C-alpha atoms as one frame of an Amber mdcrd trajectory, in Angstrom:
protein
  37.075 -38.896   6.290  33.309 -39.115   6.484  33.153 -35.774   8.329  35.339
 -34.166   5.664  33.038 -35.468   2.933  29.988 -34.021   4.696  31.702 -30.634
   5.041  32.646 -30.592   1.364  29.090 -31.439   0.285  27.737 -28.672   2.515
  30.277 -26.195   1.171  29.428 -26.839  -2.462  25.709 -26.711  -1.674  25.891
 -23.184  -0.245  25.708 -21.258  -3.555  22.643 -23.244  -4.635  20.980 -22.646
  -1.291  21.715 -18.933  -1.523  19.991 -18.808  -4.875  16.856 -20.226  -3.278
  16.600 -17.375  -0.765  13.076 -16.087  -0.220  12.397 -12.640   1.233   9.090
 -11.911   2.915   7.329  -8.569   3.221   4.012  -7.446   4.642   2.069  -4.533
   3.174  -0.946  -2.639   4.505  -3.194  -0.030   2.930  -5.346   2.052   5.260
  -7.660   4.992   4.615  -7.568   6.587   8.075 -10.381   9.119   7.482  -9.537
  12.797   7.706 -10.102  14.666  10.979 -13.510  16.313  10.726 -15.531  17.541
  13.702 -18.866  16.455  12.212 -17.832  12.818  12.768 -18.651  13.360  16.445
 -17.644  10.338  18.515 -15.850   8.979  15.450 -13.677  12.067  14.999  -9.904
  11.610  14.916  -9.118  12.528  18.549 -11.346   9.650  19.724  -9.742   6.995
  17.527  -6.127   8.051  17.009  -4.628   5.619  19.518  -6.790   2.731  18.295
  -5.708   3.309  14.709  -1.994   3.733  15.285  -2.093   0.919  17.833  -3.531
  -1.394  15.183  -0.741  -0.513  12.761   1.892  -0.956  15.471   0.485  -4.372
  16.424   0.526  -5.805  12.904   3.782  -3.939  12.130   3.650  -4.122   8.314
   6.913  -3.548   6.490   5.111  -1.169   4.126   2.048   0.942   4.880   0.119
   3.276   2.602  -2.375   5.694   4.162  -4.982   7.985   2.671  -6.998  11.049
   3.800  -4.202  12.181   6.096  -4.164  15.856   7.078  -0.916  17.449   8.231
  -1.629  17.197  11.960  -2.751  13.584  11.496   0.475  12.805   9.652   2.428
  14.348  12.506   0.439  12.281  15.032   1.015   9.066  13.061   4.738   9.778
  12.846   4.877  10.443  16.591   2.978   7.243  17.429   4.916   5.098  14.934
   8.543   6.218  15.258   9.801   3.027  13.647   8.449   4.198  10.282   9.585
   6.831   7.842   6.839   8.457   5.766   7.212  10.147   2.390   4.831  12.167
   0.218   3.461  15.704   0.024  -0.030  17.174   0.400  -2.251  17.243  -2.653
  -3.423  20.880  -2.666  -0.087  22.698  -2.863   2.590  20.015  -3.065   3.735
  20.852   0.449   1.432  20.629   3.465  -2.024  21.897   2.445  -4.829  19.368
   2.073  -4.712  15.602   2.323  -1.578  13.486   2.101  -1.389   9.926   0.791
   1.770   9.129   2.738   3.791   6.006   2.156   5.534   4.521   5.188   8.249
   1.902   5.519  10.131   0.348   8.423  13.352   2.207   9.159  15.058  -0.918
  10.451  14.499  -2.832   7.242  14.730  -0.362   4.365  16.986   2.418   3.150
  15.332   5.160   1.098  16.893   5.662  -2.327  14.398   8.164  -3.767  10.804
   9.306  -3.322   8.260  11.665  -4.804   4.637  12.494  -5.526   2.795  13.007
  -8.792  -0.735  14.198  -9.486  -3.357  12.091 -11.228  -4.016  14.606 -13.989
  -2.756  15.573 -17.436  -0.163  17.746 -15.616   1.303  15.285 -13.083   4.084
  17.586 -11.859   1.685  20.433 -10.970  -0.887  20.374  -8.142  -4.418  20.301
  -9.551  -7.476  18.267 -10.439  -7.656  15.918 -13.390 -10.555  15.154 -15.730
 -13.869  15.018 -13.789 -12.309  14.638 -10.327 -13.880  16.455  -7.389 -10.478
  16.982  -5.726  -6.798  16.868  -6.614  -5.516  13.292  -6.369  -1.953  12.082
  -5.954   0.276   9.044  -5.922   3.278   8.999  -3.588   6.157   6.634  -4.237
   9.411   5.390  -2.755  12.328   3.444  -4.172  13.691   1.288  -1.349  16.613
  -1.023  -0.687  16.170  -3.933   1.673  19.157  -3.532   3.998  19.555  -7.266
   4.563  18.533  -8.867   1.291  19.895  -6.019  -0.876  16.670  -6.333  -2.859
  15.167  -3.186  -4.408  11.479  -2.289  -4.270   9.410   0.401  -5.967   6.319
   1.116  -3.853   3.413   3.373  -4.827   0.472   4.561  -2.717  -2.543   6.425
  -4.110  -6.053   7.686  -3.412  -8.329   7.973  -6.435 -11.316  10.249  -6.743
 -14.657   9.220  -5.246 -16.751  11.112  -7.835 -15.088  11.172 -11.233 -15.381
   7.903 -13.139 -13.187   9.251 -15.935 -10.663  10.477 -13.376 -10.410   7.017
 -11.841  -9.951   5.315 -15.202  -7.445   7.838 -16.492  -5.666   7.859 -13.133
  -5.280   4.079 -13.283  -3.885   4.314 -16.800  -1.524   7.071 -15.733  -0.179
   4.986 -12.845   0.325   2.058 -15.226   2.319   4.272 -17.603   4.354   5.709
 -14.747   5.228   2.237 -13.457   6.166   1.033 -16.948   8.473   4.029 -17.355
  10.008   4.113 -13.882  10.377   0.496 -12.770  13.941  -0.712 -13.097  14.973
  -4.245 -14.118  14.747  -6.617 -11.163  12.782  -4.159  -9.035   9.822  -5.561
  -7.081   6.696  -3.420  -7.466   3.940  -2.865  -4.900   0.981  -0.578  -5.633
  -1.629   0.072  -2.965  -4.284   2.525  -1.952  -7.910   3.534  -1.857  -8.900
   3.261  -5.498 -12.604   3.959  -4.899 -12.996   1.210  -7.480 -14.648  -2.186
  -6.934 -13.233  -5.215  -8.701 -15.737  -4.980 -11.582 -14.888  -1.356 -12.411
 -13.016  -0.056 -15.486 -10.320   1.490 -13.267  -9.602  -1.836 -11.560  -9.457
  -3.551 -14.957  -7.002  -0.931 -16.203  -4.580  -1.858 -13.421  -4.599  -5.607
 -14.024  -5.127  -5.891 -17.797  -2.147  -7.380 -19.693   0.509  -5.069 -21.058
   3.392  -2.882 -19.906   3.172  -2.185 -16.199   0.438  -4.776 -15.623  -0.029
  -5.812 -11.998  -1.807  -8.580 -10.121  -4.432  -8.252  -7.411  -3.092  -9.746
  -4.181  -6.544 -10.859  -3.034  -7.066 -12.902  -6.192  -3.700 -14.666  -6.183
  -3.337 -15.320  -2.437  -2.205 -18.900  -1.786  -4.472 -19.105   1.255  -8.127
 -18.057   1.171  -8.839 -14.398   1.871  -9.733 -13.742   5.518 -12.410 -11.253
   6.558 -15.142  -9.458   4.627 -14.526  -8.528   1.019 -15.831  -4.981   1.374
 -13.459  -2.396   2.863 -15.646   0.727   3.249 -17.797   0.762   6.389 -18.891
   4.377   7.057 -18.025   3.534  10.710 -20.768   0.889  10.763 -19.465  -2.422
  12.112 -22.375  -4.385  10.671 -22.058  -2.879   7.183 -20.651  -5.313   4.638
 -19.888  -3.950   1.179 -19.997  -6.465  -1.691 -16.540  -5.549  -3.058 -13.339
  -3.946  -1.806 -12.320  -0.489  -2.964  -8.963  -0.608  -1.152  -6.472  -2.810
  -2.968  -2.861  -3.985  -3.027  -1.313  -4.977  -6.353   2.096  -6.533  -7.064
   4.418  -7.332  -9.947   4.709 -10.840 -11.361   7.826 -11.701  -9.329   5.802
 -11.680  -6.083   4.019 -14.620  -4.475   1.128 -13.751  -2.152   0.999 -15.942
   0.933  -1.940 -14.421   2.828  -4.517 -11.660   2.389  -6.929 -10.198   4.934
  -9.374  -7.408   5.661  -8.844  -6.437   9.310 -11.993  -5.677  11.287 -10.566
  -4.888  14.725 -12.619  -2.479  16.823 -12.274  -0.996  20.294 -15.260  -0.629
  22.588 -17.659  -1.063  19.699 -15.939   1.655  17.649 -13.922   1.272  14.467
 -10.617   3.150  14.092 -11.664   4.423  10.644 -14.494   4.314   8.127 -12.389
   1.903   6.053 -10.993  -1.435   7.083  -7.248  -1.823   6.516  -6.084  -4.470
   4.055  -3.011  -6.545   4.963  -1.117  -8.981   2.781   1.978 -11.154   3.244
   4.296 -11.259   0.242   7.233 -13.430  -0.765   9.906 -12.702  -3.365  12.516
 -15.165  -4.558  12.893 -18.678  -5.888  12.432 -20.150  -2.430   8.839 -18.964
  -2.196
């Protein structure tokens, strides 16, 4: 009789427990530095394995990269076969110029839809916007978690390093796009190299209240941020910038468990001129 009572209590408790399910995700943003011969010992062929090895070791569920030329994208895909990458090149909408590819783990997610838009007044057409030095893009993917059946909308971008107006207007454009495209119940992750410190107008445009507003994962992490704040290094290990320019933002249904700037190096050399940013996320009432 007592055993039967215990089984009945457990049975009726199952729906409540299911409602408390928490799903965890890790996300990384990483400017990998384009392959350019003038970098000398820091050129891509000398650091490829260190960079892809770092990503493979931490194995984020989601990874956004920037400054990725076609042959670098092909190398990353070959070294990281567990990931699927989406996004087109910024110069022609196919394979010319830099990509800002968005990757996700094949074993965890199913791709529902993906695309790329340009940060400009003509987002469907390749080209520069406002005072930008180069064309800039945002690549996105709508994903379904195969186990949890949860849906995510993930965006990866690389904003201009010269145009202050382009960065501000690009941030506003991404906000509008998110407000128009995000579906009810969809978890949102936005990441990238924003070339914007935390006190910049572009950063403020991402987090200010309103439709499509997002939260900075560094700021709301439940555990203290680990590593230096600055994310741009120019390949100098001892260089410490006062503020990050690479960021990960999330919607208000996400709890941030941990946040770090990763400073791993191999033989005194850094894998890129940016540090990657990694954050652990939790979605659900059980967080």
